C-alpha positions in Angstrom: -30.7 29.3 -34.9 -28.7 31.4 -32.4 -28.8 35.2 -33.1 -27.0 38.1 -31.6 -29.0 40.7 -29.7 -29.7 39.2 -26.3 -31.6 36.2 -27.4 -32.2 33.4 -24.8 -31.1 29.8 -25.2 -33.0 27.7 -22.7 -32.2 30.2 -19.9 -28.7 31.3 -20.8 -28.8 34.8 -22.2 -26.4 35.7 -24.9 -24.6 39.1 -25.3 -26.2 42.0 -27.1 -23.5 42.9 -29.5 -23.2 46.6 -30.6 -22.5 47.3 -34.3 -18.9 46.8 -35.4 -16.8 49.8 -34.4 -19.2 51.0 -31.6 -17.1 52.3 -28.7 -17.3 50.3 -25.5 -19.1 51.5 -22.3 -17.5 54.3 -20.4 -15.0 53.1 -17.9 -15.4 53.6 -14.2 -13.1 52.7 -11.4 -14.2 49.8 -9.2 -12.7 47.4 -6.7 -13.4 43.7 -6.1 -12.5 42.1 -2.8 -10.0 39.2 -3.3 -9.0 40.2 -6.8 -5.3 40.8 -7.2 -4.4 43.4 -9.9 -0.9 44.1 -11.0 0.5 47.3 -9.7 -0.5 50.3 -11.8 -3.7 48.7 -13.2 -7.1 49.9 -12.4 -10.2 47.8 -12.4 -13.2 49.0 -14.4 -16.8 47.8 -14.8 -16.0 46.1 -18.1 -17.4 42.9 -19.4 -13.9 41.6 -19.6 -12.9 39.8 -16.3 -9.7 41.0 -14.6 -7.4 38.2 -15.6 -8.4 38.5 -19.2 -8.3 42.3 -19.1 -4.9 42.4 -17.5 -3.5 40.7 -20.6 -4.7 43.6 -22.8 -3.4 46.4 -20.6 0.0 47.0 -22.2 2.2 48.8 -19.7 2.9 52.1 -21.4 1.7 55.6 -20.7 -2.0 56.0 -20.7 -3.4 55.2 -24.1 -6.5 53.5 -25.6 -6.7 50.2 -27.4 -9.7 48.7 -29.0 -10.0 44.9 -28.7 -12.4 43.0 -30.9 -14.1 39.9 -29.6 -16.2 38.4 -32.3 -18.6 41.2 -33.2 -18.1 43.0 -29.9 -15.7 45.9 -29.6 -14.5 47.1 -26.2 -12.3 49.9 -25.1 -9.5 49.4 -22.6 -7.2 51.7 -20.7 -3.5 51.0 -20.7 -1.8 52.2 -17.6 1.6 51.8 -15.9 5.2 51.8 -16.9 6.7 50.0 -19.9 8.8 46.9 -19.3 12.5 47.5 -19.5 13.2 46.2 -23.0 15.6 49.0 -23.8 15.4 49.4 -27.6 18.9 50.8 -27.8 20.4 47.5 -26.8 21.7 45.1 -29.4 24.1 42.2 -29.4 26.0 41.0 -32.4 26.9 37.7 -30.8 24.8 35.3 -28.8 25.2 31.9 -27.3 21.5 31.2 -27.9 18.9 33.1 -29.9 15.3 32.3 -29.1 12.7 33.3 -31.7 9.3 34.0 -30.1 8.1 35.9 -27.1 5.3 33.7 -25.9 5.4 32.1 -22.4 7.5 29.1 -23.7 10.2 31.2 -25.4 10.4 33.6 -22.4 10.6 30.7 -20.0 13.5 29.3 -21.9 15.3 32.6 -21.8 14.7 32.8 -18.1 16.0 29.4 -17.4 19.1 29.6 -19.6 20.0 33.0 -18.1 19.3 31.9 -14.5 21.5 28.8 -15.1 24.4 31.1 -16.0 24.4 31.1 -19.8 25.8 34.4 -21.1 24.4 36.2 -24.2 20.9 34.8 -24.3 18.9 36.8 -26.8 15.1 36.5 -27.4 13.7 38.1 -30.5 9.9 38.8 -30.7 8.3 40.2 -33.9 5.8 42.4 -32.1 5.3 42.2 -28.3 5.6 39.6 -25.6 2.6 37.2 -25.4 1.4 38.1 -28.9 0.0 35.0 -30.6 -1.6 32.3 -28.5 -0.3 33.2 -25.0 -2.3 36.4 -24.2 -5.8 34.9 -24.8 -5.2 31.5 -23.2 -7.6 30.3 -20.5 -4.5 29.8 -18.3 -5.3 26.3 -16.8 -2.7 24.6 -14.7 -2.8 21.0 -13.7 -0.6 18.3 -12.3 -2.4 15.7 -14.3 -1.1 14.1 -17.5 -1.5 10.6 -18.8 2.1 10.7 -20.0 4.5 9.5 -17.3 7.3 12.0 -17.7 5.1 14.9 -18.8 3.8 14.8 -15.2 7.3 16.0 -14.3 6.9 19.0 -16.7 3.6 19.9 -15.1 4.9 19.4 -11.6 7.9 21.7 -12.2 5.7 24.4 -13.9 3.3 24.6 -10.9 6.1 24.7 -8.3 7.8 27.4 -10.3 4.7 29.5 -10.7 4.1 29.3 -6.9 7.4 31.1 -6.2 7.8 33.2 -9.3 6.1 36.3 -7.8 8.4 36.3 -4.8 11.5 35.9 -7.0 10.7 38.5 -9.6 8.4 41.0 -7.8 5.8 40.6 -10.6 2.3 39.4 -9.7 1.3 36.3 -11.7 -2.4 36.0 -10.7 -2.0 32.3 -9.7 -5.1 30.6 -8.3 -4.9 27.0 -6.9 -8.4 25.8 -6.0 -7.6 22.3 -7.2 -9.4 20.5 -10.1 -11.8 17.7 -10.5 -12.3 15.5 -13.5 -15.7 14.0 -13.3 -16.7 10.5 -14.4 -20.3 9.9 -15.5 -19.9 6.4 -17.0 -18.3 3.2 -15.6 -15.6 3.2 -18.3 -14.5 6.6 -17.0 -14.2 5.2 -13.5 -12.0 2.5 -15.0 -9.9 5.2 -16.7 -9.5 7.0 -13.4 -8.3 3.8 -11.8 -6.0 3.2 -14.7 -4.5 6.6 -14.2 -4.2 6.2 -10.4 -2.0 3.1 -11.0 0.5 5.4 -12.6 0.6 8.2 -10.0 1.8 6.4 -6.9 5.5 6.7 -7.9 5.2 10.3 -8.8 5.4 13.4 -6.7 2.0 14.7 -7.9 -1.0 14.4 -5.6 -4.0 12.7 -7.2 -7.0 11.0 -5.7 -10.3 9.4 -6.7 -13.1 11.0 -4.8 -16.7 10.0 -4.2 -19.7 12.0 -5.4 -20.4 13.3 -1.8 -16.9 14.9 -1.7 -17.4 16.3 -5.2 -20.6 18.0 -4.2 -19.0 19.4 -1.1 -16.2 20.9 -3.1 -18.4 22.0 -6.0 -21.9 22.6 -4.6 -23.2 24.0 -7.9 -23.0 20.7 -9.7 -26.0 18.6 -10.8 -25.0 15.2 -9.2 -27.5 13.0 -11.0 -25.0 11.3 -13.3 -21.7 11.7 -11.4 -20.1 8.4 -10.4 -16.6 9.6 -9.3 -14.0 12.3 -9.6 -10.3 12.5 -10.2 -9.0 15.2 -7.9 -5.7 17.0 -8.1 -5.0 19.5 -5.3 -2.8 22.4 -6.3 -4.3 22.6 -9.8 -5.9 25.9 -10.9 -5.3 28.7 -13.3 -2.9 31.6 -13.9 -3.0 34.8 -15.8 -0.8 34.0 -18.9 0.1 37.7 -19.5 1.3 38.2 -16.0 3.1 34.9 -15.9 5.0 35.8 -19.1 5.9 39.2 -17.8 7.2 37.7 -14.5 9.3 35.3 -16.5 10.5 38.2 -18.6 11.5 40.1 -15.5 13.4 37.1 -14.3 15.1 36.7 -17.6 16.3 40.3 -17.6 17.3 40.0 -14.0 19.7 37.2 -14.9 21.1 39.0 -18.0 19.0 37.9 -21.0 18.2 40.4 -23.6 14.5 40.4 -24.7 14.3 42.4 -27.9 11.0 43.5 -29.5 9.8 44.3 -32.0 12.5 42.4 -33.8 11.2 40.5 -36.8 13.5 37.6 -37.9 13.8 37.9 -41.7 16.4 35.4 -42.4 18.3 32.4 -40.9 21.6 31.6 -42.5 23.6 28.5 -41.3 27.4 28.8 -41.4 29.9 26.0 -42.0 31.0 26.0 -38.4 27.5 25.3 -37.1 26.7 28.8 -36.0 23.8 30.9 -37.4 23.4 34.4 -38.7 20.0 35.6 -37.5 18.9 38.7 -39.5 16.4 41.3 -38.4 15.6 44.9 -39.6 17.6 46.1 -36.5 20.7 44.1 -37.4 22.2 40.6 -37.5 23.1 38.3 -34.6 25.7 35.5 -34.8 24.3 32.6 -32.7 25.8 29.4 -31.6 22.3 27.9 -31.7 18.8 29.0 -32.4 15.5 27.9 -30.8 12.3 28.2 -32.7 9.6 29.1 -30.2 7.5 31.1 -32.6 4.1 29.6 -31.9 1.8 29.7 -34.9 4.6 31.5 -36.8 6.9 28.5 -36.3 6.1 27.1 -39.7 7.3 30.3 -41.3 10.5 30.2 -39.3 11.1 26.6 -40.3 10.6 27.4 -43.9 13.5 29.9 -43.8 15.8 26.8 -43.5 13.8 24.4 -45.7 11.9 22.6 -42.9 8.1 21.9 -43.0 7.1 21.7 -39.4 3.8 19.7 -39.1 1.8 22.3 -37.3 -1.8 23.5 -37.7 -3.5 26.5 -36.0 -6.9 25.6 -34.7 -9.6 27.9 -33.3 -10.4 27.4 -29.7 -13.3 29.2 -28.0 -14.2 29.8 -24.4 -17.0 31.7 -22.9 -17.1 34.1 -19.9 -20.3 34.8 -18.0 -21.5 37.7 -16.0 -21.6 37.7 -12.2 -23.7 34.8 -10.9 -25.3 35.3 -7.4 -24.6 31.7 -6.4 -21.0 32.0 -7.4 -20.6 35.3 -5.6 -22.0 33.8 -2.4 -19.4 31.1 -2.2 -16.9 31.3 0.6 -14.1 29.7 -1.4 -13.1 29.5 -5.0 -14.5 26.6 -6.9 -12.1 23.9 -8.2 -11.6 23.8 -11.9 -14.1 21.3 -13.4 -13.5 19.0 -16.4 -16.5 17.3 -17.7 -15.0 14.6 -19.9 -18.1 13.3 -21.5 -19.3 16.9 -22.1 -15.8 17.7 -23.4 -15.4 21.1 -21.6 -13.5 22.7 -18.8 -15.1 25.2 -16.4 -13.6 27.4 -13.8 -14.6 30.4 -11.7 -13.8 33.8 -13.1 -14.3 36.5 -10.5 -18.0 36.1 -9.6 -18.9 34.4 -12.8 -17.8 31.3 -14.7 -15.5 30.6 -17.7 -16.0 27.5 -19.7 -14.3 26.2 -22.8 -15.5 23.3 -24.9 -13.6 21.1 -27.4 -15.9 20.5 -30.3 -16.0 17.3 -32.3 -13.6 16.9 -35.2 -16.6 17.5 -37.6 -17.4 20.9 -36.0 -14.1 22.3 -34.9 -12.3 24.7 -37.2 -8.8 24.4 -38.5 -7.2 27.6 -39.7 -5.9 25.9 -42.8 -5.6 29.1 -44.8 -2.7 30.0 -42.6 -0.9 26.8 -43.6 -1.3 27.4 -47.3 -1.0 31.2 -47.4 0.9 31.9 -44.2 -0.2 33.8 -41.1 -1.6 37.2 -42.1 1.0 40.0 -41.8 0.6 41.9 -38.6 -1.6 39.3 -36.8 -0.7 39.3 -33.2 -3.2 40.2 -30.5 -6.2 39.6 -32.6 -9.0 37.1 -32.4 -11.3 35.2 -34.8 -15.0 35.9 -35.2 -16.8 33.9 -32.5 -19.0 31.1 -33.6 -21.4 30.0 -30.9 -23.2 27.6 -33.3 -20.2 25.3 -33.1 -20.3 25.0 -29.3 -24.1 25.0 -28.7 -24.3 21.3 -27.7 -21.5 21.9 -25.1 -23.2 24.9 -23.7 -26.4 22.9 -23.2 -24.4 20.1 -21.5 -22.7 22.6 -19.3 -26.0 24.2 -18.3 -27.3 20.7 -17.4 -24.2 19.9 -15.3 -24.0 23.4 -13.7 -27.6 24.7 -13.6 -26.8 28.2 -12.4 -25.4 28.8 -15.9 -29.0 28.9 -17.1 -29.5 32.2 -15.3 -26.2 33.8 -16.4 -25.4 36.1 -19.3 -22.6 35.3 -21.7 -20.7 38.6 -21.7 -17.6 37.4 -23.7 -16.7 34.8 -26.3 -12.9 34.4 -26.9 -12.0 32.6 -30.1 -8.3 32.5 -30.6 -5.7 30.5 -32.5 -3.7 27.7 -30.8 -1.2 25.5 -32.6 -1.5 21.7 -32.8 0.9 19.1 -33.9 -0.7 15.9 -35.3 -0.8 14.2 -31.9 -1.4 17.3 -29.9 1.9 17.0 -28.1 4.5 19.7 -28.5 7.8 19.3 -30.4 10.7 20.0 -28.1 14.4 19.5 -28.7 17.1 19.5 -31.4 16.1 18.9 -35.0 17.6 16.1 -37.0 19.4 17.2 -40.2 20.1 20.8 -39.1 23.0 21.6 -36.9 22.2 23.7 -33.7 18.6 24.2 -34.6 16.2 23.5 -31.7 12.4 23.8 -31.5 9.8 24.4 -28.8 6.6 24.5 -30.8 3.2 23.0 -31.2 1.9 23.7 -27.7 -1.8 23.1 -27.4 -1.3 23.6 -23.6 1.5 26.1 -23.5 0.8 27.7 -20.1 1.2 24.5 -18.1 4.1 23.3 -20.2 6.0 26.6 -20.3 7.8 26.4 -17.0 8.8 22.8 -17.2 9.8 22.8 -20.9 11.9 25.9 -20.3 13.8 24.1 -17.6 14.0 20.8 -19.6 15.4 22.5 -22.7 17.8 24.6 -20.7 19.2 21.5 -18.9 19.6 19.7 -22.3 21.3 22.6 -24.0 23.7 23.2 -21.1 24.6 19.6 -20.3 24.4 17.9 -23.7 21.7 15.4 -22.9 18.1 15.5 -21.8 17.5 15.5 -18.0 15.0 12.7 -18.5 13.3 10.8 -21.3 10.6 12.7 -23.3 10.8 11.0 -26.6 7.1 11.5 -27.1 8.0 15.2 -27.5 10.9 14.6 -29.9 10.4 16.8 -33.0 12.1 13.9 -34.9 9.1 11.7 -34.4 7.8 13.1 -37.6 9.4 12.9 -41.0 8.9 13.5 -44.7 5.8 11.3 -44.6 4.1 13.9 -42.5 2.2 15.8 -45.2 0.1 18.9 -44.7 -3.0 16.7 -45.4 -2.0 14.3 -42.7 -1.2 17.0 -40.2 -4.6 18.7 -40.7 -6.5 15.4 -40.4 -4.7 14.4 -37.2 -4.9 17.9 -35.7 -8.7 17.8 -36.3 -8.9 14.4 -34.7 -6.7 15.3 -31.8 -8.7 18.3 -31.0 -12.0 16.5 -31.2 -10.7 13.6 -29.2 -9.3 15.9 -26.5 -11.4 14.3 -23.8 -12.1 10.8 -25.1 -11.3 7.8 -22.9 -7.5 7.1 -22.9 -7.2 3.4 -23.4 -4.0 1.3 -23.4 -3.0 0.3 -26.9 -5.0 3.2 -28.3 -5.2 3.6 -32.0 -6.4 6.7 -33.9 -7.2 6.4 -37.6 -7.4 9.8 -39.1 -4.9 10.5 -41.9 -4.0 6.8 -42.3 -2.5 5.2 -44.2 0.4 7.6 -45.1 2.7 7.1 -48.0 4.8 5.0 -45.6 3.2 1.6 -46.1 5.2 -1.6 -46.5 5.0 -3.7 -49.6 2.7 -6.0 -47.7 0.1 -3.5 -46.7 -2.4 -4.4 -49.5 -1.8 -8.1 -48.8 -2.4 -7.9 -45.0 -4.8 -5.0 -44.4 -7.9 -7.2 -44.6 -6.5 -9.9 -42.3 -5.3 -8.0 -39.3 -5.7 -5.0 -36.9 -3.0 -2.5 -38.0 -1.1 -0.3 -35.6 0.5 3.0 -36.4 4.3 3.2 -36.0 6.1 6.3 -37.1 4.0 6.7 -40.2 4.0 2.9 -41.0 1.1 0.5 -40.8 2.2 -2.7 -39.0 0.0 -5.7 -38.0 -0.7 -5.9 -34.3 -2.8 -9.1 -34.5 -4.5 -11.3 -37.0 -8.1 -12.6 -37.0 -9.6 -15.7 -38.4 -13.0 -16.2 -40.0 -15.8 -15.8 -37.4 -13.7 -13.8 -35.0 -14.5 -10.2 -33.9 -12.4 -8.1 -36.3 -13.3 -4.7 -34.8 -11.1 -2.3 -32.9 -12.3 -2.9 -29.3 -10.1 -0.9 -26.9 -10.4 -1.8 -23.3 -8.8 -1.6 -19.9 -9.2 -5.4 -19.7 -8.6 -8.3 -22.0 -10.5 -7.8 -25.2 -11.1 -9.3 -28.6 -7.4 -9.6 -29.5 -6.6 -11.8 -26.4 -7.4 -15.2 -27.9 -6.0 -14.5 -31.4 -2.7 -13.3 -29.9 -2.6 -16.6 -27.9 -2.9 -18.5 -31.2 -0.1 -16.5 -32.8 2.1 -17.2 -29.7 1.6 -20.9 -30.2 2.2 -20.6 -33.9 5.7 -19.2 -33.3 6.5 -21.6 -30.4 5.3 -24.7 -32.1 5.5 -24.1 -35.9 6.7 -21.1 -37.8 5.4 -17.5 -38.2 6.0 -14.5 -40.4 5.9 -10.9 -39.2 6.3 -7.6 -41.1 9.1 -5.6 -39.4 9.5 -3.0 -42.1 9.0 0.0 -39.7 12.5 -0.6 -38.3 14.8 2.4 -38.7 17.7 1.4 -40.9 21.0 3.3 -41.5 24.1 2.5 -43.6 27.4 3.8 -42.3 30.7 3.4 -44.2 34.0 5.2 -44.6 37.5 5.1 -43.3 36.5 6.3 -39.8 33.3 4.2 -39.5 34.8 1.7 -37.0 36.3 4.5 -34.9 33.0 6.3 -34.9 30.9 3.3 -33.8 33.5 2.3 -31.2 33.1 5.8 -29.8 29.3 5.7 -30.0 28.6 2.2 -28.6 29.3 0.5 -25.3 29.6 -2.9 -26.9 32.5 -4.0 -29.1 32.3 -3.8 -32.8 31.2 -7.1 -34.4 33.5 -8.9 -36.8 32.7 -8.8 -40.5 29.7 -11.0 -41.2 28.3 -10.8 -37.7 25.8 -8.8 -35.7 25.5 -7.7 -32.1 23.2 -5.7 -29.9 24.7 -2.4 -28.9 23.7 0.6 -26.9 24.5 4.3 -27.2 24.8 6.0 -23.8 24.6 9.6 -22.8 27.6 11.3 -21.1 25.9 10.6 -17.7 25.7 6.9 -18.5 22.1 6.6 -19.4 20.7 4.5 -22.3 20.1 6.8 -25.2 19.4 4.1 -27.7 19.6 0.4 -28.5 20.5 -0.8 -32.0 21.6 -3.9 -33.8 24.9 -3.4 -35.5 25.8 -5.6 -38.5 29.3 -5.5 -40.0 28.4 -6.4 -43.6 31.8 -5.8 -45.3 35.0 -4.2 -44.0 34.1 -0.8 -42.7 30.5 -0.9 -43.9 27.7 -1.4 -41.4 23.9 -1.7 -41.2 22.4 -0.2 -38.1 18.8 -1.1 -37.1 16.7 0.6 -34.5 13.0 0.7 -33.5 10.5 2.6 -35.6 9.8 5.2 -32.9 13.4 6.1 -32.5 14.6 6.3 -36.2 15.4 10.1 -36.4 16.0 10.3 -32.7 19.0 7.9 -33.1 20.1 9.2 -36.5 20.4 12.8 -35.1 22.7 11.6 -32.3 24.9 9.6 -34.7 25.2 12.5 -37.1 26.0 15.0 -34.5 28.7 12.9 -33.0 30.2 12.3 -36.5 30.4 16.0 -37.1 31.6 16.8 -33.6 34.5 14.3 -33.9 35.2 15.1 -37.5 34.9 11.4 -38.5 35.3 10.7 -42.2 32.1 8.6 -42.7 29.1 8.5 -44.9 25.7 8.1 -43.1 22.6 7.2 -45.1 19.1 6.7 -43.8 17.7 3.7 -45.8 14.6 3.2 -43.7 12.2 3.8 -46.6 14.2 1.8 -49.1 14.1 -1.5 -47.4 11.4 -3.8 -46.1 12.0 -6.4 -43.4 10.3 -9.8 -42.9 10.9 -11.8 -39.7 10.5 -15.6 -39.9 10.6 -17.4 -36.6 9.7 -20.7 -35.0 11.1 -24.3 -34.8 10.4 -24.8 -38.6 11.9 -21.5 -39.8 15.1 -23.1 -41.1 13.2 -25.9 -42.8 10.9 -23.4 -44.7 13.7 -21.0 -45.7 16.0 -23.7 -46.8 13.6 -24.7 -49.6 14.2 -21.2 -51.1 18.0 -21.0 -51.3 21.0 -23.1 -52.0 22.9 -21.4 -49.2 23.5 -23.7 -46.2 21.3 -22.5 -43.3 22.4 -25.2 -40.9 23.4 -24.2 -37.4 27.0 -24.7 -38.1 27.0 -22.8 -41.5 24.7 -20.0 -40.5 25.4 -19.2 -36.8 23.3 -17.2 -34.4 24.0 -13.4 -34.9 25.6 -14.1 -38.3 24.7 -11.9 -41.3 24.9 -12.9 -45.0 23.8 -11.6 -48.3 22.0 -14.3 -50.3 18.9 -14.9 -52.4 15.5 -16.5 -51.7 13.9 -17.6 -55.0 16.2 -15.1 -56.8 15.1 -12.2 -54.5 18.2 -10.5 -52.9 18.1 -10.3 -49.1 20.4 -9.5 -46.3 19.7 -12.2 -43.8 20.5 -11.8 -40.1 20.0 -14.8 -37.8 18.2 -13.0 -35.0 14.7 -12.8 -33.7 13.1 -10.7 -31.0 10.9 -13.7 -30.3 13.9 -15.6 -28.9 13.0 -18.5 -31.1 14.9 -19.8 -34.2 14.6 -17.1 -36.7 15.9 -14.7 -39.3 15.3 -11.1 -40.2 15.3 -10.6 -44.0 16.2 -7.2 -45.3 15.2 -6.6 -48.9 14.1 -3.9 -51.3 10.8 -2.6 -50.3 9.3 -3.3 -53.8 10.2 -7.0 -53.3 8.2 -7.4 -50.1 5.1 -8.9 -51.5 7.0 -11.4 -53.7 9.2 -12.4 -50.9 6.3 -12.9 -48.6 4.4 -15.0 -51.1 7.3 -17.4 -51.8 7.9 -17.9 -48.0 4.2 -18.5 -47.3 4.0 -21.0 -50.2 7.1 -22.8 -49.1 5.8 -23.1 -45.5 2.4 -24.7 -46.3 3.5 -28.1 -45.2 4.9 -26.7 -41.9 1.6 -24.8 -41.2 3.1 -21.4 -41.6 1.0 -18.4 -40.6 1.2 -14.7 -39.7 1.9 -13.1 -36.3 1.8 -9.5 -35.1 3.6 -7.2 -32.6 1.3 -8.1 -29.7 2.4 -11.8 -29.9 6.0 -10.7 -30.4 5.8 -8.6 -27.2 4.5 -11.6 -25.2 7.3 -13.8 -26.6 10.1 -11.3 -25.9 8.9 -10.7 -22.3 9.0 -14.4 -21.6 12.6 -14.5 -22.9 13.4 -11.4 -20.7 14.4 -9.3 -23.7 14.4 -5.6 -22.7 12.7 -3.0 -24.9 14.1 0.5 -25.5 11.6 3.1 -24.3 10.3 0.7 -21.6 13.0 -1.1 -19.7 15.7 1.3 -20.8 15.8 4.9 -21.9 17.3 8.2 -20.7 15.9 7.6 -17.2 17.9 4.4 -16.7 21.5 3.1 -16.9 22.4 -0.2 -18.5 23.6 -1.7 -15.2 20.3 -1.4 -13.4 18.5 -2.5 -16.6 20.4 -5.8 -16.6 22.4 -5.0 -19.8 25.9 -5.7 -18.4 26.5 -8.4 -21.1 26.3 -5.7 -23.8 28.5 -3.1 -22.0 32.2 -3.7 -22.4 33.8 -1.3 -19.9 37.2 -2.9 -20.6 37.3 -2.2 -24.3 40.0 0.3 -25.3 37.8 2.9 -26.9 36.6 5.7 -24.6 32.9 5.4 -25.6 30.4 8.0 -24.5 29.3 7.4 -21.0 32.1 5.0 -20.1 33.5 7.1 -17.2 30.1 7.8 -15.8 29.2 4.2 -15.9 32.4 3.2 -14.0 31.4 5.7 -11.3 27.9 4.3 -11.2 29.3 0.8 -10.8 31.7 1.9 -8.1 29.0 3.7 -6.2 26.6 0.8 -6.4 23.0 0.5 -7.6 20.0 1.6 -5.7 17.4 -0.3 -7.8 17.3 -3.1 -10.3 15.1 -4.4 -13.1 13.3 -7.6 -12.2 10.8 -10.0 -13.7 7.5 -10.5 -12.0 4.6 -13.0 -12.4 1.2 -11.8 -11.2 -2.0 -13.7 -10.4 -4.7 -11.5 -12.0 -8.2 -12.0 -13.4 -9.1 -10.2 -16.6 -6.5 -7.4 -16.6 -2.8 -7.5 -17.5 0.0 -5.0 -16.7 0.9 -2.6 -19.5 3.8 -0.8 -17.9 4.2 2.2 -15.5 1.9 0.7 -12.8 2.9 1.2 -9.2 4.6 -1.6 -7.3 3.8 -1.8 -3.6 5.5 -3.4 -0.7 4.6 -3.2 3.0 1.9 -0.6 2.3 4.1 1.7 0.3 4.9 2.4 -3.4 8.5 1.2 -3.9 8.8 1.1 -7.7 7.0 0.8 -11.1 6.5 -1.7 -13.9 8.0 -0.9 -17.3 6.1 -3.3 -19.6 3.8 -6.3 -19.2 1.7 -8.9 -21.0 -0.1 -12.1 -20.5 2.2 -15.2 -20.5 0.5 -17.8 -22.6 3.0 -20.4 -21.4 2.2 -20.2 -17.7 -1.2 -18.6 -18.0 -0.3 -15.7 -15.7 0.5 -12.0 -16.2 4.1 -11.1 -16.6 5.9 -7.8 -16.1 9.2 -6.1 -15.8 9.6 -3.7 -12.9 12.2 -1.5 -11.2 12.4 -2.2 -7.4 14.9 -1.2 -4.7 18.0 -3.4 -4.7 17.1 -4.9 -1.3 13.7 -6.1 -2.8 15.2 -7.6 -6.0 15.9 -11.1 -4.8 14.2 -14.0 -6.6 11.1 -15.1 -4.6 10.4 -11.6 -3.1 6.7 -10.9 -2.8 5.4 -7.5 -3.8 2.1 -6.2 -5.2 1.2 -4.5 -8.5 -1.7 -2.0 -8.7 -4.0 -2.7 -11.6 -7.4 -0.8 -12.0 -7.7 0.1 -8.4 -6.7 -3.3 -6.9 -3.3 -4.6 -5.7 -2.5 -8.0 -7.1 0.2 -10.3 -5.5 3.3 -10.6 -7.5 6.5 -12.7 -7.2 10.0 -11.9 -8.5 11.1 -14.8 -10.6 14.4 -16.0 -12.1 14.6 -14.7 -15.6 14.0 -15.7 -18.3 10.7 -17.4 -17.8 11.3 -19.3 -21.1 14.8 -20.1 -22.3 15.7 -18.8 -25.8 16.1 -21.3 -28.6 19.8 -20.7 -28.7 20.2 -21.5 -25.0 18.0 -24.5 -25.2 20.1 -25.9 -28.0 23.3 -25.2 -26.1 22.0 -27.0 -23.0 20.9 -29.9 -25.1 24.4 -30.2 -26.7 25.9 -30.1 -23.2 23.6 -32.7 -21.9 21.6 -30.1 -19.9 24.4 -29.7 -17.4 25.1 -26.1 -18.0 23.4 -23.6 -15.7 22.1 -20.2 -16.6 
């Protein structure tokens, strides 16, 4: 058992903690070569390293503050002049009020003011950086497995590089690079997988050999190291200094940063503005942004929202001076040992390392969720707990042996806020007008700069500058309970450094209350995937097959079963649970006018359905939905599970903005959906109804209300598989009964289940685009090949119409194409680099194995001059470039087209 008092742990000496309340050692002035200290600060021989200590030195006249770290109390000297937050200033009106003075909130104030917004007000309850910012380890990296989050990281680092010059405030930015080390073959595969996604980005990233790693980090034990993922330009920054520089910039451009100014009430007004109340007075704001860190839940509760956020305890350790570190001629790169689950960087002449404990050992501050954050908590820390991180300390000492001779002089244990999936929540919130959030930052320092710019652009221009739906706060809903949030936050923290596989599933907190009526029937027969709280079958297994979850970068245990499901749909008939679809009812006297304004397609006639797209003002694809005109002026809108509230927010805001007289209702949880598809689909369903389902009586894209075995359904003749099929919308409680009668009716036809993996293979062969892959806020419908669904000649001036006309007149620079690849045991997933003539020229968007031609198949964006059928390119997969050929799409004709060709004697051409 570890004890305080200078005990040794296999060579690493722990701090001798004085009794609680004991004053720290007397200060003395010192200087360290190469250490930059903000003007007015003096260095002292203190156990706290300079970057850490600078965060504690509040810039007021000389005074003393005690800072507790675990059981150790130190005394620090505050020196310098106070920041110019003139307490006499106040504004009664503001364009934007930002709540929270951490690095994210201050960055947003800086960017809004710099972009020219007048009356930007930031309100902080205590002082800037209070909460999680001040004690952060300050790591900065270009790396992120998320494609567009790389843009956030890239912008942040480029901003931090020039911020000191712009504001005159030192930021303590070090850029020695960083290395992620692989000690297992699967980690090497992961690095190759990530490299396939970096070629079409501006960030520098390389796989380096062990010899190069040792050259850059000579203190490493190289026995187990196989490779490294190296990002030049990575490093670390002092979060306190960064925030103060952003604050200086915000004030320079006219923002008011007011603190202490506790927000006590948020009152929405009928015109969409807010009254923000504080002890100093009230501010009328056109919009508010919740950037309150681990106080964000309290802010949300003021308006009846339960933001799914959990504070967790994160510890990092600082060592004393290490002779081998001191002797180095250049700063060590930041090291990330993924198997050991810790980061390590140089801190002056010592080292700082922070582990991520397993989900069983890490600590969630759940009392804050149930009882609220303790009043007055700001720049305090939790009691340190070295027992929790001992295994990581031992691994770190094995990997970096000089740690065995070092003393631990400081253990920082502070709160950071996690969302269930560890990603922040950024953007406007559905259901509340002009309420935005920027919360849940587990990595707030590297996200702060880029998120400030991203949100600023969105607020000022009315649409996001690029797609970041993975950060959409509306990815969570009422199904996200506190118990679920805690379970997922614990899992996300513990899985911080696990291998990031494609098609990854995480199982904590599942299932939620959001299960379809088929969950109990199907759960033992299939591998379930998680979709916006729902459980949905990915693939089904047969007796004797491997039923486990076997993630891999190559084809794995689902490959053969998915092939069988593909054949099932193409040759017989299959059933799929599509209940996770987002579903909205819209009706009212202005419903047609609203939808005509929202969608680029025409409004379908009563009794019919079409595929329609909502565009942004700049002509990008905000959403894709099916629109069914059920009765005069009443519509059913259907979208993907991951974009339910994302789309609903857009529709609701446009309805309010245009003062349309409509009623909008989210019926997602009320209705289940079954898809029935395949050449025998009509034959099976006809057994269950007296309604004529023939091709002439029930046409493609027609919708009808009818009954199957006395179960009411809304049937739409449509299928994402491209085969003959129907989607059957019904009451959720009827799902099991409807499924049973369909399966019983189809026994003679050999009916069986299929999942979303098979559906993806089927839709790719039919060249069906998917929102979030082939189209999103990064693409326009013309380059995505969606011209058929965009009616530029319709009378209504739909959103994005004028921009799209300009895009068409100017001409496209790239186009979406379909590729076939000759691979071995790996298939494209999407976002891989496309090469031509030795250069990266584009990227894939999605991919799969084609069971019809037994080759890999992918969509990709390439330059317009390389988009001709027959063009040869290469696609990078796991470190190897595979030859690819652009083909005429679709690879397989849809059932509707095949029938039409047959009726016309095969003479029609596509």
